[in-house]
Each structure stands twice: as structure tokens, then as C-alpha cells.
C-alpha positions as CSV (number, residue, x, y, z in Angstrom):
1,X,9.4,-25.0,-12.7
2,X,12.1,-22.8,-14.3
3,X,12.5,-21.5,-17.7
4,X,14.0,-23.5,-19.7
5,X,12.3,-23.8,-23.3
6,X,11.6,-20.4,-26.0
7,X,10.3,-20.7,-29.2
8,X,10.7,-17.6,-31.1
9,X,9.1,-16.8,-34.1
10,X,10.0,-14.4,-36.9
11,X,10.1,-14.4,-40.8
12,X,13.1,-12.5,-41.1
13,X,15.8,-14.8,-40.3
14,X,18.4,-12.5,-39.2
15,X,16.3,-11.3,-36.3
16,X,16.3,-15.3,-35.1
17,X,19.9,-15.1,-35.3
18,X,20.5,-12.1,-32.8
19,X,18.2,-13.8,-30.5
20,X,20.0,-16.8,-30.7
21,X,22.9,-14.9,-30.0
22,X,21.6,-12.8,-26.8
23,X,20.3,-16.0,-25.1
24,X,23.6,-18.4,-26.2
25,X,24.9,-17.9,-22.7
26,X,22.0,-18.8,-20.3
27,X,21.0,-22.4,-20.5
28,X,17.7,-22.2,-22.3
29,X,16.5,-24.7,-25.2
30,X,16.0,-22.6,-28.0
31,X,14.0,-23.2,-31.3
32,X,13.2,-21.0,-34.0
33,X,10.3,-20.9,-36.7
34,X,9.9,-18.6,-39.5
35,X,6.3,-18.1,-39.4
36,X,3.1,-18.6,-37.7
37,X,1.8,-21.8,-39.2
38,X,5.4,-23.3,-38.3
39,X,4.8,-22.2,-35.2
40,X,1.2,-23.6,-34.4
41,X,2.4,-27.4,-36.0
42,X,5.5,-27.5,-33.8
43,X,4.2,-25.7,-30.1
44,X,2.2,-28.7,-28.8
45,X,5.1,-30.6,-29.1
46,X,7.6,-28.9,-28.7
47,X,5.9,-27.5,-25.5
48,X,7.8,-24.0,-25.2
49,X,7.2,-21.9,-21.6
50,X,7.6,-18.9,-23.3
51,X,7.1,-17.6,-27.4
52,X,8.9,-15.0,-28.7
53,X,6.2,-14.0,-31.5
54,X,7.5,-11.3,-34.3
55,X,3.9,-9.5,-34.9
56,X,4.6,-8.3,-38.7
57,X,4.4,-11.7,-40.5
58,X,3.3,-12.6,-43.6
59,X,-0.1,-14.4,-44.4
60,X,-0.7,-14.3,-40.7
61,X,0.5,-11.8,-38.0
62,X,1.6,-12.2,-34.6
63,X,-1.4,-11.3,-33.2
64,X,-3.5,-14.9,-35.3
65,X,-0.8,-16.9,-34.0
66,X,-1.3,-15.1,-29.8
67,X,-5.3,-16.0,-30.6
68,X,-4.6,-19.3,-31.9
69,X,-2.0,-20.0,-29.1
70,X,-4.5,-19.0,-26.4
71,X,-7.7,-19.9,-27.9
72,X,-5.9,-24.2,-27.7
73,X,-6.6,-25.5,-24.4
74,X,-3.3,-27.3,-24.6
75,X,-1.4,-24.1,-24.7
76,X,-3.3,-21.3,-24.0
77,X,-0.5,-21.4,-20.4
78,X,2.0,-20.5,-22.9
79,X,3.3,-17.5,-21.9
80,X,3.8,-14.5,-25.5
81,X,6.0,-11.8,-25.6
82,X,5.3,-9.7,-28.7
83,X,8.3,-9.1,-30.8
84,X,7.3,-5.8,-33.0
85,X,9.5,-3.0,-34.2
86,X,5.9,-0.5,-33.4
87,X,5.4,0.5,-29.5
88,X,2.6,2.6,-29.5
89,X,-0.3,2.2,-26.9
90,X,-3.0,1.2,-29.2
91,X,-0.4,-1.6,-30.5
92,X,0.2,-2.9,-26.8
93,X,-3.5,-3.1,-26.1
94,X,-4.5,-4.8,-29.0
95,X,-1.5,-7.1,-27.6
96,X,-3.1,-7.8,-24.8
97,X,-6.7,-8.4,-26.0
98,X,-5.1,-11.2,-27.9
99,X,-3.6,-12.6,-24.2
100,X,-0.2,-11.7,-24.4
101,X,1.6,-11.6,-21.3
102,X,4.2,-9.1,-22.4
103,X,5.8,-6.7,-25.2
104,X,9.0,-6.5,-26.0
105,X,10.3,-3.3,-28.9
106,X,13.2,-3.3,-32.1
107,X,15.5,-3.0,-31.6
108,X,15.9,-4.1,-28.5
109,X,19.4,-4.3,-26.3
110,X,20.7,-7.7,-24.9
111,X,20.3,-7.0,-21.4
112,X,16.1,-6.0,-21.7
113,X,15.3,-9.0,-23.5
114,X,17.2,-11.0,-20.7
115,X,15.7,-9.4,-18.0
116,X,12.4,-9.4,-19.4
117,X,13.0,-13.3,-19.7
118,X,14.1,-14.0,-16.6
119,X,11.0,-11.9,-15.1
120,X,9.3,-13.8,-16.8
121,X,10.9,-17.2,-15.5
122,X,10.3,-15.8,-11.9
123,X,6.7,-15.5,-13.4
124,X,6.5,-19.3,-13.9
125,X,7.9,-20.3,-10.7
126,X,6.0,-18.6,-9.1
127,X,2.6,-19.7,-11.4
128,X,4.0,-23.0,-10.4
129,X,4.4,-22.6,-6.5
130,X,0.9,-21.1,-6.2
131,X,-0.5,-23.1,-8.9
132,X,-2.2,-25.8,-5.5
133,X,-3.2,-23.1,-3.6
134,X,-5.3,-21.3,-6.7
135,X,-6.9,-24.5,-7.3
136,X,-7.2,-25.3,-4.0
137,X,-9.3,-22.3,-3.9
138,X,-11.0,-22.6,-7.0
139,X,-12.5,-25.3,-5.7
140,X,-13.4,-23.9,-2.4
141,X,-15.1,-20.8,-3.6
142,X,-17.4,-23.5,-6.4
143,X,-18.4,-25.1,-3.1
144,X,-19.2,-21.8,-1.5
145,X,-21.0,-20.8,-4.5
146,X,-23.0,-23.5,-4.6
147,X,-24.4,-22.5,-1.3
148,X,-24.2,-18.5,-0.9
149,X,-25.5,-15.6,-3.6
150,X,-23.0,-13.5,-5.2
151,X,-24.6,-10.2,-3.1
152,X,-23.7,-13.0,0.2
153,X,-20.3,-13.3,-0.8
154,X,-19.6,-9.1,-1.1
155,X,-21.5,-8.5,2.2
156,X,-19.1,-11.0,4.0
157,X,-16.7,-9.2,2.7
158,X,-17.5,-5.9,3.6
159,X,-17.6,-7.2,7.4
160,X,-14.3,-8.9,6.8
161,X,-12.7,-5.6,6.3
162,X,-14.1,-3.7,8.2
163,X,-11.2,-4.8,10.7
164,X,-8.7,-4.8,8.2
165,X,-5.8,-2.6,9.0
166,X,-3.4,-3.8,7.1
167,X,-2.7,-3.5,3.2
168,X,-1.6,-6.9,2.1
169,X,-4.5,-8.7,4.2
170,X,-7.0,-6.4,2.7
171,X,-5.6,-6.9,-0.9
172,X,-6.0,-10.8,-0.2
173,X,-9.3,-10.4,1.3
174,X,-10.0,-9.2,-1.7
175,X,-8.3,-11.7,-4.4
176,X,-10.4,-13.9,-2.2
177,X,-13.9,-11.6,-2.5
178,X,-13.7,-11.6,-6.6
179,X,-12.0,-15.5,-6.4
180,X,-15.2,-16.4,-4.8
181,X,-17.5,-14.8,-7.6
182,X,-15.3,-16.9,-9.9
183,X,-12.9,-13.9,-11.0
184,X,-9.5,-13.8,-11.8
185,X,-7.6,-10.5,-11.1
186,X,-4.9,-7.6,-10.9
187,X,-5.0,-5.6,-8.2
188,X,-3.1,-2.0,-7.8
189,X,-3.1,0.2,-4.7
190,X,-1.4,3.6,-4.5
191,X,-0.4,5.0,-1.2
192,X,2.1,7.4,-0.4
193,X,3.2,7.8,-4.6
194,X,4.4,3.9,-4.2
195,X,2.3,1.4,-6.2
196,X,2.0,-2.2,-4.5
197,X,0.4,-5.0,-7.2
198,X,-1.2,-8.3,-5.9
199,X,-2.7,-11.1,-8.3
200,X,-4.6,-14.2,-8.0
201,X,-1.8,-16.0,-9.5
202,X,0.6,-14.3,-7.6
203,X,2.8,-12.0,-9.9
204,X,1.4,-9.0,-12.3
205,X,2.6,-9.5,-15.8
206,X,4.6,-6.6,-17.2
207,X,2.0,-5.7,-19.8
208,X,-0.8,-5.6,-17.2
209,X,1.4,-3.1,-14.8
210,X,1.9,-1.2,-18.0
211,X,-2.4,-1.1,-18.8
212,X,-2.1,0.8,-14.9
213,X,0.0,2.9,-15.8
214,X,-1.3,4.2,-19.0
215,X,-5.1,4.1,-18.0
216,X,-5.2,4.8,-14.2
217,X,-6.2,8.7,-15.2
218,X,-7.9,7.9,-18.7
219,X,-11.4,6.9,-17.0
220,X,-13.3,5.1,-14.2
221,X,-14.1,1.6,-16.3
222,X,-12.1,0.0,-18.9
223,X,-14.4,-2.9,-20.8
224,X,-11.8,-4.9,-23.7
225,X,-12.7,-9.0,-24.3
226,X,-13.4,-10.6,-21.5
227,X,-11.3,-8.0,-19.3
228,X,-12.6,-5.0,-16.8
229,X,-10.2,-2.6,-15.8
230,X,-12.3,-0.2,-12.6
231,X,-10.1,3.1,-11.7
232,X,-10.5,4.8,-8.4
233,X,-7.6,7.0,-6.5
234,X,-6.1,4.6,-4.7
235,X,-7.6,1.0,-6.5
236,X,-7.9,-0.2,-9.5
237,X,-8.8,-4.2,-10.0
238,X,-8.3,-5.8,-13.5
239,X,-10.6,-8.6,-13.8
240,X,-9.0,-11.1,-16.3
241,X,-11.8,-13.6,-17.0
242,X,-15.5,-11.6,-17.4
243,X,-18.2,-14.1,-19.0
244,X,-18.5,-12.1,-22.6
245,X,-20.9,-14.8,-23.6
246,X,-23.4,-14.5,-21.2
247,X,-24.7,-10.8,-21.0
248,X,-27.0,-11.0,-18.0
249,X,-23.9,-12.4,-16.2
250,X,-21.5,-10.1,-17.2
251,X,-23.2,-7.1,-16.4
252,X,-24.7,-8.4,-12.7
253,X,-20.5,-9.0,-12.2
254,X,-19.3,-5.4,-13.8
255,X,-21.7,-3.4,-11.6
256,X,-20.7,-6.1,-8.4
257,X,-17.0,-5.7,-9.2
258,X,-17.1,-1.9,-9.4
259,X,-19.0,-1.8,-6.1
260,X,-16.7,-3.5,-4.3
261,X,-13.4,-1.6,-5.9
262,X,-15.5,1.6,-4.1
263,X,-15.6,-0.2,-0.9
264,X,-12.1,-1.6,-0.8
265,X,-11.0,2.5,-1.5
266,X,-13.2,3.3,1.6
267,X,-11.2,0.7,3.8
268,X,-7.7,1.7,2.1
269,X,-8.8,5.4,3.1
270,X,-9.9,3.9,7.0
271,X,-6.4,2.3,7.3
272,X,-3.8,5.4,6.3
273,X,-6.5,7.4,8.3
274,X,-5.9,5.3,11.3
275,X,-2.2,5.0,10.4
276,X,-2.2,8.8,10.1
277,X,-4.3,9.2,13.7
278,X,-1.6,6.7,15.8
279,X,1.4,8.7,14.7
280,X,-0.4,12.0,15.3
281,X,-1.5,9.9,19.1
282,X,2.5,9.3,19.6
283,X,3.4,13.0,18.4
284,X,1.0,14.4,20.7
285,X,1.8,11.6,23.7
286,X,5.9,13.1,23.0
287,X,4.6,17.0,23.3
288,X,2.5,16.1,26.9
289,X,5.5,14.4,28.1
290,X,8.4,17.5,27.0
291,X,5.3,19.9,29.1
292,X,4.7,17.8,31.7
293,X,8.6,18.2,32.3
294,X,9.1,21.3,32.2
295,X,6.2,21.9,34.3
296,X,7.9,20.2,36.9
297,X,10.9,21.9,36.7
298,X,9.3,25.2,36.7
299,X,7.4,23.9,40.4
300,X,10.2,22.9,41.8
301,X,12.3,25.8,40.8
302,X,9.5,28.0,42.2
303,X,9.6,25.8,45.7
304,X,13.0,26.1,46.1
305,X,12.8,29.8,45.7
306,X,9.6,29.5,49.3
307,X,11.9,27.5,50.8
308,X,15.2,30.2,50.7
309,X,12.3,33.2,51.1
310,X,10.5,31.3,54.2
311,X,14.5,30.4,55.6
312,X,15.7,34.3,55.2
313,X,12.5,35.7,56.5
314,X,12.8,33.2,59.5
315,X,16.4,34.7,59.7
316,X,15.9,37.7,60.1
317,X,13.2,37.6,62.6
318,X,15.5,35.9,64.7
319,X,18.0,38.8,64.5
320,X,15.9,41.2,65.1
321,X,14.1,39.7,67.7
322,X,17.5,39.8,69.5
323,X,18.9,42.9,68.4
324,X,16.0,45.5,68.5
325,X,15.9,45.1,72.8
326,X,18.8,45.8,72.9
327,X,20.1,48.7,70.4
328,X,18.3,51.3,72.7
329,X,15.6,52.2,70.0
330,X,12.1,54.2,71.3
331,X,9.2,53.0,71.2
332,X,8.2,54.3,67.9
333,X,11.3,53.5,65.5
334,X,10.9,49.8,67.5
335,X,7.2,50.4,66.3
336,X,8.3,51.5,62.3
337,X,11.0,48.3,62.6
338,X,8.4,45.8,63.2
339,X,5.9,47.0,61.0
340,X,8.2,46.9,58.1
341,X,9.2,43.4,58.7
342,X,5.6,42.0,59.2
343,X,4.7,44.1,55.5
344,X,7.6,42.1,53.7
345,X,6.5,38.9,55.4
346,X,3.1,39.2,54.2
347,X,4.5,39.9,50.3
348,X,6.1,37.0,51.0
349,X,2.9,34.9,52.1
350,X,1.0,36.6,49.2
351,X,3.9,35.5,46.7
352,X,3.0,32.1,48.1
353,X,-0.6,32.0,47.5
354,X,0.7,33.1,43.8
355,X,2.6,30.2,43.8
356,X,-0.4,27.6,44.6
357,X,-2.5,29.9,41.9
358,X,0.2,28.6,39.3
359,X,0.5,25.1,40.6
360,X,-3.2,24.8,40.0
361,X,-3.4,26.2,37.4
362,X,-0.1,23.8,35.6
363,X,-3.0,21.0,37.2
364,X,-5.4,22.0,35.3
365,X,-4.0,22.5,32.2
366,X,-2.0,19.0,32.6
367,X,-5.7,17.2,33.4
368,X,-6.5,19.2,29.8
369,X,-4.3,17.7,28.3
370,X,-4.9,14.6,29.7
371,X,-8.3,14.7,28.6
372,X,-7.3,15.9,24.7
373,X,-5.3,12.7,24.8
374,X,-7.9,10.2,25.6
375,X,-10.0,12.0,22.6
376,X,-7.7,12.0,20.4
377,X,-7.0,8.1,20.6
378,X,-8.0,5.8,17.9
379,X,-10.7,3.9,18.0
């Protein structure tokens, strides 16, 4: 359902008044409390969808409150957004480590808080839409794991992605493979300076997007609590539910995830390479068409010139054959004139042979280009 109920927790009443003022024109049911214990006392009964949780509070700080919320089966799905005057990377990492979905730094503007809440509301809608799908996929995964090994899932994934040529389809196959292993994930593909995000739950939370940005250039592998992040040049995979209680299974799955991410990176490179080859093939075909057109035009021009030469010499020969006998020339003069006419005709014939050689050369070039075009076509 859409975002309706929000619980705001802050030991400073003035800060709660600011939140009330910002949200007064939005159709939210807002409840405010001034301590972490009050939050825990009312959260199950009020059932908020989002908790705006101050970090720095006496007796029980926001991190401790968030741990208790996320460890309670009745409240673990509630979205927690930390509200803090400190916004360092370490602060945000600690917030994410205890299970928060977002983080906003004081002082914040009216529009910033509204925008973040609207984004979280969209996450809730997507979660509801996908909830049944996730349940079905999870059920399928458990049934499959009862009859197949982990490596079987990985082998099936490798065989499946070999014929995939679309980024969306590759991400869907990767999510399904990890889901078959019982893992919930977030994924980032970096293609042509654009970032594409996918998740088991449909959308990546804002804090996940920040983690991808912060950690993508800081090493191959990052582990914190039950999360693990694997980075490659084009692919990052964040696993949300590593089995921390089982060290052997944790280590085995970590190796699987690194291998799966590596294979996915190679397939993504193959998809991008095929797309480049298709573009190059189109450009080559366009060039061949243009060359063929120019060759055809040039050969037509040569043929026209040859026809014109033949007509000129034929007319000239007829004129001389009619006029020379009546010109009163002696035998040597007639021989001289006929000899030069013959030489001109032979020269014309030689040019025709040259035209034939040019035509044959053009034909060979077109044949070579056709072979090149066939060889360059991507498989």
C-alpha cells in the first residue's frame, strides 16, 4: 500500500515540530515520540511504514533502536531513515550495517525530506506489487534446492546466460540464480557511463545506491554483518542475507558469489561487444553499398564513352570510304590516310580492353568486400 503512517523519534521537541511542519500538507498519519524506548513501546501498535529515527539520543541511541526494530519479526520490515547532524561515510556505513534503508543529514530542506519520503513510498508500492512474486520465487527456489546442488544452479546459470544478449535479461537471470541459492541481492551494471540497478525486491534503496557509489573503486570484496559486496569493473553485487551463523556455508557462498559475478561480468562484456559488432556491420554494409553505387556509376560512364567512341570512328570510317576515292589522291596518300585511320581504331580498341580490365578489377573489389562483410558478421 502507499505510504500512510510515519513515526518520528527525536529527543529534541523542536526537531519534531520541524518535521510536523514539513509534512503537514501531506496526507500522512504522523506520530512523534522523544526517546528510543517510547519508539519501541508504540511501534507495534502504531505499525508505521517508515520510522524517522534520530541517531544521537540519550540512554538508547538510534543505532541501538534500529537493531531492536530489525531483530523483531513484527517490525523488521519497517523502513528506517536515520536523521542525524553527522553525515560521514562511516556514519552512513554504520547506519546501513544495523539495517537502515536511508539516511538524511540535519539541517535538511523541506523538499529534501518530502522527496525522500515519496521515494520510500514508491519502494513500498513496489514491495507490495512484488511480494507475491517474491514468495513464489522463494518457494520455487527451496523446492529446487531440495533436488539440486549449489553448483548445479551455477552451471545452469552459466548455460543460460550464454544465449542472453540483453542487459535486463542478464540481470533477471543473475537475480534468479542468487535466489536459487537462497540469497537476496542488489545489483549494479555500469554500461556506457550509465548505472543500471536491479534488486530481488524490485528497487534498490537509497542507501544501497550510496554504497555502490562509495565502494565500487575501493576493492573487490567488502563484508559487513550479514552483507557482502563484490565489485568488478562493470558489475557490483550486494548480498543482503549471508548466513553469518554458519561459517562453512558463509565461506562457500562467498566463493560462489565472486565466481558468479566474474562470469556475469564476462557475459556483459560479450553482450556489449556483440552490440558494437552489429553497429560496425551496419556501417560496413553502408560503405559497401556506397562503393557499389560509385562503381556502377563509373562503369556506366566508361561504357557510354566506349559507345560514343565506336560511333565516332564508325562514322569517320564511312566518310573516308566514300570521299577518298573521289579526292584524286595517289596510292601513297591513300595508304597514308588509311594507315592513320587504322591506328586510331586500334588505339580505341586498346582503350576498350583497358575498360574491360577496370571492370574486372571493380568486380574483384566488390567480391572481396562481400567476403569481408560475411566474415565480419557477429555470430
